[in-house]
N, C-alpha and C positions, 0 to 999 in steps of 0.2 A: 877610613877613606870617606868623604863627604859625597852626599848625591848632588849631582849636577841637574839644575832644573832648567836646561835649555827648552826652546820653544818645540824642538822635534821630540824630546822625551815627553812633555805636556800632551802635544799632539797625539802621539803614539798611545800615552796612557787614555785620552779621552776617546779615541776611535776603539780601543780594546773594551773599555767599558761599554761604549755605545753597542758594540758588537756583541756583549756579554748580556746585555739587558733585551736587546733584539731576540737573541736566541731565546731567554727565559721566556718573553712574550709569545713567541712563536710556539715553543713548547705548552706553555700552559693554555694557549688556545687550543691547540691539538688535543690536550687532555680534555679540556672542557667539551669538545665536540664528541669525543670517543665515549665520555660519561655519558652525554645525552643521548646517543646513539644506543648504548647498552641500556639504559633507562627506558628507552622507546621499544627496544626489543623484549624487555622485560614485559612491560605493558602488553605488547602484541600475544607474547607466550600467555599471559594472564587470561587475556580476552579468548584466545584459542582453546585453552584446555579447561578455562574456568577456575573459579575460585571456591574454596570450601566456606562453611559459615565462620563468622568472627563475631566476637562480642560487638553488639551493635549493627550487625551487617549479616542479610542473609545471604545464603550461597548464590553465587551467579554460574548456570549453566554455561558449558563452552560451546565453541562454535559447530563441532560434529552432533552434540545433543540437540541444539536448536534447529540445525538442518533436518535432524531425524523428525523433529516435530513438526515441520514445516512440510515435509515429505508425506508424513502420514495425513495431516490437513488437507494437502492437495488431492491424496487419494479419495478422502471421504467427499471432498467438493466435486471431484470427478464424478463420483456415482451419482451425486445430486443432479449434476448438469446433465448426465445420461437420462436419468428418469425425467427432469424437465423437460428436455427435447422429446421424449415419447409422448408426453402430455401435450406440447405444443403441437406434435404431427398429428395427434388425435382430434385437436380441436380445430385444427387447419383443414382436416378432412372434411368436417362439417360445414366449414365456412364456403367451400366452393361446390359447385354443382359436380356432381358424379353419375349422373343417370338414374336418380330417382330415390338413393337410399341417406343422403345427407339431410342436414337441417336445413339448407338453402334450398334443395329441392322441396322438401315439405312445404317450406313458407312460399315458394312460387306456386305450389299446387292449391294452397288455400287462398291466397290473393288471387289467381286464377277463377277459383269457385265462387268467391265472395263478389268479384266484378262481373261475372256473368250470371247475372240474377234472371231467372225465370220471368218471361212476359207477364204483367200483371202483378208480379211481388210488390209488396209493399214495404217501403223502408221505414221502420220505426225508428223515431228521433222524439227525445224528450228535451223540452225547452224548459228552463228556468228562469223565473222572474227574479232579478237581482233583489227586489225588496222582499222576496219569500226568504231569503238566506240569513234574516235576523234572527230566526229562531232556532229551534233544535233542529238538527238535520236528520235526526233518527226517528222522527215521528212519522 
């Protein structure tokens, strides 16, 4: 029995072939997307759990180990910040007047005493002639 190649048979074959090719392309793209997703998940798990040492590469710690390091560093930094804050408070207490015991009060007392000189007190000033500075100053 000979095959008849009329237009409807050829059209059906073309449509069937196109549908098969389309199905193959769609399945191929789905498989590629799944492979990429699995690869990305593998990278994520490698980063999360870390990797052991391999030839030519040192070991990489995982996320939990890195977070533990960060937390311990932050605890140390917190202690340092607390110590620094205490030191700043002590310095700040000396900068503002507090009734007599701060450095600010002492400077004000000294200034007041030096500006209130006794009547008849002589201020001593030394004037230097710029021409005298050519020689040794320790003479």
